[in-house]
C-alpha positions as CSV (number, residue, x, y, z in Angstrom):
1,X,61.4,209.1,172.1
2,X,61.3,209.1,176.0
3,X,57.6,209.0,176.2
4,X,57.5,205.9,173.7
5,X,60.0,204.0,175.8
6,X,57.9,204.6,178.9
7,X,55.0,203.2,177.1
8,X,57.1,200.1,176.4
9,X,58.0,199.8,180.0
10,X,54.4,200.0,180.9
11,X,53.3,197.3,178.5
12,X,56.0,194.9,179.9
13,X,54.8,195.6,183.3
14,X,51.2,194.7,182.3
15,X,52.4,191.6,180.6
16,X,54.2,190.5,183.8
17,X,51.2,191.1,185.8
18,X,48.8,189.3,183.6
19,X,51.2,186.2,183.3
20,X,51.5,186.1,186.9
21,X,47.8,186.3,187.4
22,X,46.8,183.4,185.2
23,X,49.7,181.0,186.5
24,X,51.7,178.4,184.8
25,X,48.8,176.7,182.8
26,X,46.3,178.6,180.6
27,X,43.4,177.7,178.1
28,X,43.3,179.0,174.7
29,X,41.1,182.0,175.5
30,X,43.7,183.0,178.1
31,X,46.5,182.8,175.6
32,X,44.8,184.9,173.4
33,X,45.1,187.7,175.7
34,X,48.8,186.8,176.0
35,X,49.1,187.3,172.3
36,X,47.1,190.5,172.3
37,X,49.4,191.9,175.0
38,X,52.5,191.3,172.9
39,X,50.9,192.8,169.8
40,X,50.4,195.9,172.0
41,X,54.0,195.7,173.0
42,X,55.2,195.3,169.3
43,X,53.2,198.5,168.5
44,X,54.7,200.4,171.4
45,X,58.1,199.2,170.2
46,X,57.4,200.2,166.8
47,X,56.8,203.6,167.8
48,X,60.3,203.8,169.4
49,X,61.8,202.7,166.2
50,X,59.8,205.3,164.1
51,X,61.1,208.0,166.7
52,X,64.7,206.7,166.3
53,X,64.4,206.9,162.5
54,X,63.0,210.4,162.6
55,X,65.7,211.6,164.8
56,X,68.4,210.2,162.7
57,X,66.7,211.4,159.6
58,X,68.7,209.2,157.4
59,X,68.1,208.7,153.6
60,X,67.0,205.2,152.4
61,X,69.7,202.7,152.4
62,X,70.3,200.7,149.2
63,X,70.0,197.0,150.0
64,X,72.4,194.6,148.4
65,X,71.0,192.1,146.0
66,X,70.7,188.2,147.0
67,X,73.8,187.5,144.6
68,X,75.9,190.3,146.7
69,X,74.9,189.0,150.0
70,X,76.3,185.6,149.1
71,X,79.5,187.0,147.8
72,X,80.0,189.3,150.7
73,X,79.4,186.2,153.0
74,X,82.0,184.1,151.1
75,X,84.5,186.8,151.0
76,X,84.2,187.3,154.8
77,X,84.4,183.4,155.3
78,X,87.6,183.3,153.5
79,X,88.9,186.2,155.3
80,X,88.5,184.2,158.3
81,X,90.4,181.1,157.2
82,X,87.5,179.3,155.2
83,X,89.2,177.0,152.7
84,X,87.1,177.0,149.6
85,X,89.2,174.3,147.9
86,X,87.7,171.8,150.5
87,X,84.4,172.9,149.9
88,X,82.2,171.0,147.5
89,X,78.7,173.0,147.8
90,X,77.7,176.4,147.3
91,X,74.8,178.6,148.7
92,X,71.7,178.9,146.8
93,X,68.9,181.2,148.2
94,X,66.2,179.7,145.8
95,X,65.8,176.0,147.1
96,X,62.4,174.8,148.1
97,X,63.2,175.3,151.5
98,X,64.6,178.8,151.0
99,X,68.5,178.9,151.6
100,X,70.3,175.6,151.0
101,X,73.5,174.2,149.8
102,X,73.9,173.0,146.3
103,X,76.7,170.3,145.1
104,X,79.2,172.0,142.8
105,X,80.4,168.3,142.0
106,X,79.3,164.7,142.3
107,X,79.7,163.9,146.1
108,X,79.8,160.3,147.3
109,X,78.0,159.0,150.5
110,X,80.3,159.7,153.5
111,X,82.6,162.2,151.5
112,X,83.1,165.3,153.4
113,X,81.8,168.3,151.5
114,X,82.6,171.1,153.8
115,X,85.1,171.9,156.5
116,X,84.5,174.9,159.0
117,X,87.5,176.2,160.9
118,X,86.5,177.0,164.7
119,X,87.6,180.6,164.5
120,X,84.4,181.0,162.5
121,X,82.1,179.5,165.3
122,X,80.1,182.0,167.4
123,X,80.4,180.4,170.8
124,X,78.9,181.5,174.1
125,X,82.5,182.6,174.8
126,X,82.6,184.9,171.8
127,X,79.1,186.1,172.6
128,X,80.2,187.0,176.4
129,X,83.4,188.8,174.9
130,X,81.2,190.6,172.3
131,X,78.8,191.7,174.9
132,X,81.6,193.4,176.8
133,X,81.9,190.7,179.5
134,X,79.1,192.0,181.7
135,X,79.2,190.5,185.2
136,X,75.5,190.4,185.6
137,X,75.2,188.3,182.7
138,X,78.0,185.9,183.6
139,X,76.3,185.2,187.1
140,X,72.7,185.0,186.0
141,X,71.0,181.9,186.8
142,X,68.7,182.1,183.5
143,X,71.9,182.3,181.2
144,X,73.7,179.6,183.3
145,X,70.8,177.2,182.8
146,X,70.2,178.1,179.1
147,X,73.3,179.2,177.5
148,X,71.7,179.6,174.2
149,X,70.2,182.9,175.8
150,X,73.6,184.5,175.9
151,X,74.0,183.8,172.1
152,X,70.6,185.3,171.5
153,X,71.5,188.6,173.2
154,X,74.6,188.7,171.4
155,X,72.8,188.5,168.1
156,X,70.1,191.1,169.0
157,X,73.0,193.5,169.8
158,X,74.9,192.6,166.5
159,X,71.7,193.0,164.7
160,X,71.5,196.7,165.5
161,X,75.3,197.2,165.0
162,X,76.1,199.0,161.9
163,X,79.9,198.0,162.2
164,X,79.2,194.3,163.3
165,X,82.1,191.9,162.6
166,X,79.4,189.3,162.0
167,X,77.4,191.6,159.5
168,X,77.8,189.2,156.6
169,X,76.7,186.3,158.1
170,X,73.6,188.0,160.0
171,X,72.6,189.5,156.7
172,X,72.4,186.1,155.1
173,X,70.3,184.7,158.0
174,X,66.3,184.4,157.6
175,X,64.4,187.7,158.2
176,X,61.8,185.8,159.8
177,X,61.0,182.2,160.9
178,X,58.0,179.7,161.1
179,X,58.7,179.0,164.6
180,X,55.9,179.1,167.4
181,X,56.9,182.7,168.5
182,X,55.7,183.9,165.0
183,X,52.2,182.1,165.2
184,X,49.0,184.1,165.6
185,X,45.9,183.0,167.2
186,X,44.9,181.0,163.9
187,X,47.8,178.7,164.1
188,X,47.3,178.0,167.8
189,X,43.6,177.4,167.1
190,X,44.2,175.3,164.3
191,X,46.4,173.0,166.8
192,X,43.3,172.4,168.8
193,X,42.9,168.7,169.7
194,X,46.7,168.1,169.5
195,X,48.4,166.9,172.9
196,X,51.0,169.4,171.9
197,X,48.9,172.5,172.0
198,X,49.5,173.1,175.6
199,X,53.1,172.5,175.2
200,X,53.2,175.2,172.3
201,X,51.4,177.8,174.4
202,X,53.7,177.1,177.5
203,X,56.7,177.3,175.1
204,X,55.7,180.8,173.8
205,X,54.9,182.0,177.4
206,X,58.1,180.9,178.7
207,X,59.9,183.0,176.0
208,X,57.8,185.9,176.8
209,X,58.7,185.7,180.4
210,X,62.2,185.2,179.7
211,X,62.0,188.5,177.3
212,X,60.5,190.5,180.2
213,X,63.1,189.6,182.7
214,X,66.0,190.1,180.1
215,X,64.5,193.6,179.2
216,X,64.4,194.7,182.8
217,X,68.0,193.4,183.5
218,X,69.4,195.2,180.3
219,X,67.5,198.4,181.2
220,X,69.0,198.3,184.6
221,X,72.4,198.3,183.2
222,X,71.9,201.7,181.6
223,X,72.7,200.4,178.0
224,X,76.2,198.9,179.0
225,X,75.0,195.7,177.1
226,X,73.1,197.6,174.3
227,X,70.6,200.6,174.2
228,X,67.4,199.2,175.5
229,X,65.5,200.4,172.4
230,X,67.3,197.8,170.5
231,X,66.1,194.9,172.7
232,X,62.6,194.7,171.2
233,X,60.4,191.5,171.1
234,X,60.6,191.1,167.3
235,X,64.5,191.1,167.6
236,X,64.4,188.6,170.5
237,X,62.3,186.2,168.8
238,X,64.2,186.4,165.8
239,X,67.3,185.8,167.7
240,X,66.2,182.8,169.8
241,X,64.6,181.3,166.6
242,X,68.1,181.5,164.8
243,X,69.8,180.1,167.9
244,X,67.7,177.4,168.7
245,X,67.2,176.1,165.2
246,X,71.2,176.4,164.6
247,X,73.1,176.1,167.9
248,X,75.3,173.1,168.5
249,X,77.8,171.9,171.0
250,X,81.3,172.2,170.0
251,X,84.5,171.3,171.8
252,X,85.5,174.2,174.2
253,X,89.1,173.5,174.2
254,X,91.6,172.9,177.2
255,X,89.6,169.6,178.0
256,X,86.6,171.6,179.4
257,X,84.0,169.8,177.6
258,X,81.7,171.5,174.9
259,X,80.1,175.0,174.5
260,X,77.1,176.0,172.3
261,X,77.8,177.7,169.2
262,X,76.4,178.9,165.8
263,X,78.5,177.6,162.8
264,X,78.1,179.9,159.7
265,X,77.9,178.3,156.3
266,X,77.5,174.7,157.8
267,X,74.2,175.8,159.4
268,X,72.6,176.5,155.8
269,X,72.4,173.0,155.2
270,X,68.8,171.5,155.2
271,X,67.3,168.6,156.9
272,X,66.3,165.3,155.2
273,X,64.1,163.1,157.3
274,X,65.0,160.2,155.2
275,X,68.5,160.2,156.7
276,X,69.4,157.9,159.5
277,X,72.9,158.9,160.9
278,X,74.9,161.7,162.1
279,X,77.5,162.9,159.7
280,X,79.0,166.0,161.1
281,X,82.2,165.6,163.4
282,X,84.4,167.9,165.2
283,X,88.3,167.3,164.8
284,X,90.8,168.3,167.5
285,X,93.6,167.9,165.0
286,X,92.5,170.4,162.5
287,X,90.3,172.4,165.2
288,X,87.3,172.4,162.7
289,X,84.1,170.8,161.9
290,X,83.3,168.6,158.8
291,X,80.1,167.2,157.4
292,X,79.9,164.0,155.2
293,X,77.2,163.3,152.7
294,X,74.3,161.2,154.0
295,X,74.1,159.6,150.5
296,X,75.3,160.1,147.1
297,X,74.7,163.6,145.5
298,X,74.9,164.6,142.0
299,X,76.3,167.8,140.7
300,X,73.4,170.6,141.0
301,X,71.6,168.6,143.7
302,X,70.6,170.0,147.0
303,X,72.8,168.4,149.6
304,X,71.0,167.5,152.8
305,X,72.3,166.5,156.1
306,X,70.4,164.4,158.9
307,X,69.6,166.4,162.0
308,X,68.9,163.4,164.1
309,X,65.8,161.3,165.1
310,X,63.4,164.0,165.3
311,X,59.6,163.7,165.2
312,X,57.3,166.4,163.6
313,X,56.5,167.9,167.0
314,X,60.2,168.6,167.8
315,X,60.8,169.9,164.1
316,X,57.7,172.2,164.5
317,X,58.3,173.5,167.8
318,X,62.0,173.9,167.4
319,X,62.7,174.3,163.8
320,X,59.6,176.0,162.4
321,X,58.9,173.1,159.8
322,X,57.4,169.6,159.6
323,X,57.8,166.9,157.1
324,X,54.7,165.2,155.4
325,X,56.3,161.8,156.1
326,X,58.3,161.5,159.2
327,X,59.5,157.9,160.4
328,X,60.0,159.2,163.8
329,X,56.8,160.5,164.6
330,X,54.7,159.2,167.7
331,X,51.8,160.2,169.7
332,X,52.5,161.4,173.2
333,X,49.8,159.7,175.4
334,X,49.3,160.7,179.0
335,X,48.1,157.8,181.3
336,X,45.9,159.6,183.8
337,X,43.6,158.0,186.6
338,X,40.0,159.5,186.5
339,X,39.2,162.0,189.1
340,X,36.4,160.9,191.7
341,X,36.5,159.0,194.9
342,X,39.7,160.2,196.4
343,X,40.3,157.4,198.7
344,X,40.0,154.9,195.5
345,X,42.2,157.0,193.4
346,X,44.5,157.2,196.2
347,X,44.7,153.6,196.3
348,X,45.2,153.2,192.6
349,X,48.1,155.6,192.7
350,X,49.7,153.2,195.2
351,X,48.9,150.2,193.0
352,X,50.3,151.8,190.0
353,X,53.6,152.8,192.1
354,X,53.9,149.4,193.2
355,X,54.2,148.2,189.7
356,X,56.7,151.1,188.9
357,X,54.2,153.2,187.1
358,X,53.6,157.0,187.7
359,X,50.1,158.4,187.5
360,X,50.5,161.2,184.6
361,X,53.4,159.5,182.8
362,X,53.3,160.1,179.2
363,X,54.2,157.3,176.9
364,X,54.8,157.4,173.0
365,X,52.5,155.5,170.8
366,X,54.2,154.2,167.7
367,X,52.9,154.8,164.2
368,X,53.4,151.0,163.6
369,X,52.2,149.2,166.8
370,X,51.6,145.8,165.2
371,X,55.5,145.6,164.5
372,X,56.7,147.6,167.3
373,X,54.1,146.4,169.9
374,X,52.8,149.0,172.6
375,X,54.6,150.9,175.4
376,X,55.4,148.7,178.4
377,X,53.4,150.8,180.9
378,X,50.3,151.0,178.6
379,X,48.4,147.7,179.5
380,X,49.6,147.5,183.1
381,X,48.3,151.0,183.6
382,X,45.0,150.2,182.2
383,X,44.6,147.2,184.4
384,X,44.8,149.4,187.5
385,X,42.7,151.8,185.8
386,X,39.9,149.2,185.1
387,X,39.6,148.1,188.8
388,X,36.3,148.7,190.4
389,X,36.1,150.1,194.0
390,X,35.6,146.7,195.5
391,X,38.6,145.2,193.5
392,X,40.8,148.3,194.4
393,X,40.1,147.7,198.1
394,X,40.7,144.1,197.9
395,X,44.1,144.4,196.6
396,X,45.3,147.9,197.5
397,X,48.2,148.1,200.4
398,X,46.9,149.3,203.8
399,X,47.2,153.1,204.1
400,X,49.4,153.8,207.2
401,X,48.9,157.6,208.5
402,X,52.2,159.3,208.5
403,X,53.9,156.9,206.0
404,X,52.9,157.9,202.6
405,X,55.6,159.3,200.4
406,X,54.5,159.3,197.0
407,X,57.0,159.7,193.9
408,X,56.6,163.3,192.8
409,X,57.4,163.5,189.1
410,X,60.6,161.3,188.6
411,X,61.0,158.0,186.7
412,X,60.0,155.0,188.2
413,X,61.3,151.4,187.3
414,X,59.0,149.0,186.0
415,X,58.5,145.8,188.2
416,X,57.6,142.2,187.5
417,X,54.2,142.8,189.4
418,X,53.3,145.3,186.4
419,X,53.0,142.3,183.8
420,X,51.0,140.1,185.9
421,X,47.2,139.7,184.7
422,X,44.7,140.4,187.7
423,X,41.7,138.4,186.4
424,X,40.3,137.9,182.7
425,X,37.5,140.2,183.6
426,X,39.9,143.0,184.4
427,X,42.0,142.3,181.3
428,X,39.1,142.7,179.0
429,X,38.0,146.0,180.8
430,X,41.6,147.3,180.5
431,X,41.8,146.7,176.8
432,X,38.4,148.1,176.1
433,X,38.9,151.3,178.5
434,X,42.1,151.8,176.6
435,X,40.3,151.6,173.2
436,X,37.8,154.3,174.5
437,X,40.5,156.6,175.8
438,X,42.2,156.6,172.2
439,X,38.9,157.3,170.5
440,X,38.3,160.1,173.0
441,X,41.6,161.5,171.8
442,X,40.7,161.0,168.2
443,X,37.3,162.7,168.7
444,X,38.9,165.7,170.6
445,X,40.2,167.2,167.3
446,X,37.6,169.7,165.9
447,X,38.4,168.2,162.4
448,X,38.5,164.8,160.9
449,X,41.6,163.2,159.3
450,X,39.7,163.5,155.9
451,X,39.2,167.0,156.4
452,X,42.6,167.9,157.3
453,X,43.7,165.9,154.0
454,X,41.5,167.9,152.0
455,X,42.5,171.2,153.5
456,X,46.1,170.2,152.7
457,X,45.3,169.8,149.1
458,X,44.5,173.6,149.0
459,X,48.3,174.2,149.6
460,X,47.9,176.5,152.6
461,X,50.5,178.7,153.8
462,X,53.6,177.3,155.3
463,X,52.8,177.4,159.2
464,X,49.3,176.0,158.5
465,X,50.5,173.1,156.3
466,X,53.2,172.1,158.7
467,X,50.4,172.1,161.4
468,X,48.4,169.9,159.2
469,X,51.2,167.6,158.7
470,X,51.6,167.2,162.3
471,X,47.9,166.6,163.2
472,X,47.4,164.3,160.1
473,X,50.2,162.1,161.5
474,X,48.9,162.2,165.0
475,X,45.5,161.0,164.0
476,X,47.0,158.2,161.7
477,X,48.8,157.1,164.7
478,X,45.7,157.0,166.9
479,X,43.9,155.2,164.3
480,X,46.5,152.7,163.7
481,X,46.8,152.0,167.6
482,X,43.1,151.8,168.1
483,X,42.7,149.2,165.3
484,X,45.6,147.3,166.7
485,X,44.1,147.0,170.3
486,X,40.7,146.1,168.7
487,X,42.5,143.3,166.9
488,X,43.9,142.1,169.9
489,X,40.5,142.1,171.8
490,X,39.0,140.1,168.9
491,X,41.8,137.5,169.2
492,X,41.1,137.3,173.0
493,X,43.1,139.2,175.3
494,X,44.2,136.3,177.4
495,X,46.0,135.0,174.2
496,X,47.9,138.2,174.0
497,X,51.7,138.0,174.5
498,X,54.0,140.9,174.7
499,X,57.9,141.0,174.6
500,X,58.8,142.2,178.2
501,X,61.4,144.8,179.1
502,X,64.8,143.8,180.6
503,X,64.2,144.5,184.3
504,X,67.0,145.5,186.4
505,X,68.0,143.6,189.5
506,X,67.0,146.8,191.5
507,X,63.4,146.6,190.1
508,X,63.1,142.9,190.5
509,X,64.1,143.1,194.4
510,X,62.1,146.3,195.1
511,X,58.7,144.8,195.4
512,X,58.5,145.5,199.1
513,X,60.3,148.8,199.0
514,X,57.5,151.2,198.3
515,X,56.6,153.8,200.8
516,X,53.2,155.4,201.1
517,X,52.3,159.0,202.0
518,X,50.0,161.5,203.0
519,X,50.7,164.3,200.9
520,X,49.8,163.0,197.5
521,X,50.6,165.7,195.0
522,X,51.2,164.1,191.5
523,X,53.1,166.7,189.5
524,X,53.2,167.0,185.9
525,X,56.5,166.4,184.0
526,X,57.3,170.1,183.6
527,X,57.8,172.1,180.5
528,X,60.1,171.5,177.6
529,X,62.2,174.1,176.0
530,X,63.7,175.2,172.8
531,X,62.7,176.7,169.3
532,X,63.8,177.1,165.9
533,X,63.1,178.4,162.4
534,X,62.4,179.1,158.8
535,X,59.9,180.9,156.8
536,X,58.6,180.7,153.0
537,X,61.3,182.8,151.8
538,X,64.4,181.6,153.6
539,X,63.4,179.2,156.0
540,X,64.3,176.0,158.0
541,X,68.0,175.7,157.8
542,X,67.9,173.7,160.8
543,X,66.0,171.3,163.1
544,X,65.3,169.9,166.3
545,X,67.5,171.7,168.9
546,X,69.8,172.8,166.2
547,X,71.9,170.4,164.2
548,X,73.5,167.3,165.6
549,X,77.2,166.3,165.4
550,X,79.6,164.0,167.0
551,X,83.3,164.4,168.1
552,X,85.8,162.9,165.7
553,X,87.8,159.8,166.7
554,X,90.8,161.8,168.0
555,X,88.5,164.2,170.2
556,X,89.2,162.8,173.6
557,X,88.3,165.4,176.2
């Protein structure tokens, strides 16, 4: 087994070297190598598992039935103080989503259907205690910035612990998820054209870097946290998918704010995108979490909750599922000036900043633009985008050497100047350029909307179906926005009126506060983080960044 472990460490070193070499951004071809490297790691770690099993030479274990798993879990819950008399739902392992909660009686909208006492929560404090209070974890900057990682390490440890206190809960969790960590090249390739492909690749690579870092740290502790052979990539992505699809902030006690936690039983309730309000609350007086019905449910129906206003991208990235119809969907559209004459581009950046707009800002295009209009930054940006070199030089602020301090990535406030029309010709070019940019985004997909809809009719596997839901909705949003802008052009752009944002006093009086600068590095937003899960057999029992809940009325902390 020593030889097999050495092969694992060597593969992790090779992964680290490759990821450093290609840098923070990568294309699909480079990412394919990343996936191949981790498949090699998986093979090396499987060899360690086989070696351990051969050494143990234990007979085949008889696995409990689904009914036994549920019964064991419920007995475990009751042993921890769960009051079954306050519960109006039961666990069902065969819902359309996998595991879910079924009403055992009629439930009225707003009526509580479950109460979970806090001693059942797996908080970060519980995880830290269960890991033996290792000082290197307590002081680690990664764990301090992403507390869910502590929960993930704890789950990996408990997954391989035959005497785990949490075994009845862990046994009932999905064995695998549909999160991006489980995607292969086929899924990422299917995502081509989507503005979220880069996000998905960056997201997975971030988890890979975290894993390599944590592996080295746990290895250095000489198994004080857990045997290093237990900390596999497969176990890690299972754990982070579990945590990031289920974790929620709960009251920490003693007026010290909140901590992240897993909430057994409650977290088996699935999401309904037709909901509109959060109905889960923490109550100080009972030190428990309750959840109320988002609508009337009849006995025998699956009971859903609303995770929050999550679009399909959030659900897909962080929960491992997407919905065919999602009222909260939007299209992330990046506003970027063209490369070219550096001096002119530099001047345009200044003109944008004078108006409170940052080059590279991402705005969300609504799926119903005619009723919700357009993002406030959109037309003002394209007015500057459409300026010719001569027009740019005529209105650009003077460039004073040594006094050019651009805004690096942080949010700017829109100013009244942003909403002033420059000329009729510029206005017409701005709308026309915007239409062309949107059509370019639509054309960047390798498949058409019609082709995607035909593919969906073939009932593809879950991952591919969820990607299709997401891409179809993206394309519909682009198409609707193109048609809306074209209708405005047809009416005459000088006749267009938009509702203006409420500008702050600061932005109203900040017309002359803009400073210019030499070192003009316009940074990207940075990455997003999280993940979530569910597969065809026992899938998405959560969404977004876990469930959402609010503190009860008596929770003043």
